[in-house]
N, C-alpha and C positions, 0 to 999 in steps of 0.2 A: 443212567450212563455215568461212568467215571472216566475222567480224563486226567492222565498223569503226565505232567510236563517235566522235562529235565534238560540238562545241558547248559544251564546258565552258569555264570561265574564272573570273576574279575579278569578283565583283559585290557591290555594297553591300547591306546589309540592306534588304529591301523590294523589291529588284530582281527581274528576270526573266531566265531563260535558256531556250533551246530546244535540247534534245539530239536528235541523230539517230543511228541505228544502221543502217548499210547492210550487207546480207548479200551474200555472193558467189553465192548461188543464190536461187531463188524462195522467199520466206517464206510463200507460201501452203501449203507443205508442213509448216510448223511449227504445231503445235497451239497453242502459247503463245509469245508474244513478251513479254519482261519486262525491267524495269530493276531492278537491285539497287544497293546502295551499301555501301561499307565505309569507315569512318572509322578513323584510327590507334588501335590498341588496342581496337577494337570488332569484334564479329562482323559478318559480311556480313548484310544484311537486305534483304528484298524491299521495293521501293518501289511498284511497280505492275506489272500484267501485263494482257495482253489476249489473248483467244482468237481463233481463226479466225472465230468467229461474232460477234465484236465485244464480247463480254462483258468487263467490266473489274473489277479489284479493286485497292484501294489500301491502303497502310499507313495506320493511323489518323493518324499524324503529318503526312501530306501530303494527306489528303482535303480537297477544296475548294480546294487550291492547285496541285496537279499534275494534268495530263491526259495520259494515254497514248493513242496512236493508232497505226495501222499502215496503210501503203499498199502493198498487195500488188503493184501494178503497178510500183512503184518499188523493191520489195524493201527497204523501209525502215520502221523503227519510230521513233516520235518520243516525246519526253517534254517537254511544255511545263511549265515551272516558274515560278511567280509567288509573290510575297510571301515571298521567300526570307529565311531567318534563319540565323545562324551555326551552328545545329544541323544545317543541311542540308549543311554542308561535308563532303565525302567524295569518294572515287573512285567514279564511277558506272559500273556495268558493264552491258553489254547481254547479254541471254540469249535463246537460242532453244531451244525444247524440242519434241521430236517423240516421240510414242508409237510403240513398236515391239513386236513380240511378246516382246521381252526386257525391256520396261519403258520408262521415260522416258529418252531420250537428251538430254543437255543440252550446249549449245555456248555458249562464252563469248567475248566480245570483250576487248580489252585495257583498256578503260575510258577515261573522260575525267574529269579533275579539276574539281570544282566547289568554289570557295572563296568563302564569304560573309563579308565583313569590311569594316569601315569604315576 
């Protein structure tokens, strides 16, 4: 499975960005689509995730500002980000997870850089 993330860039504080993650196969087979981020010197953290049923969860730091969605027909997951602040600066990574009899298989994209700075 290949995951191609895009949409990152440089934005001023208070601005918005929309990230996309396109999968090389149908995402309807993935139980969870998620976005993680990793800033320099920090651990990777979960930003948001969405299940096949549409259930969502968010990191406390992004609640009310970020929205995750998925379009199974387009094999794409999205992350709409608004009211961005410098603490949101990080490499944003797309994740797809699928339950198997052996456990949860995780797949990762290469990431897209988000930089929030004036």
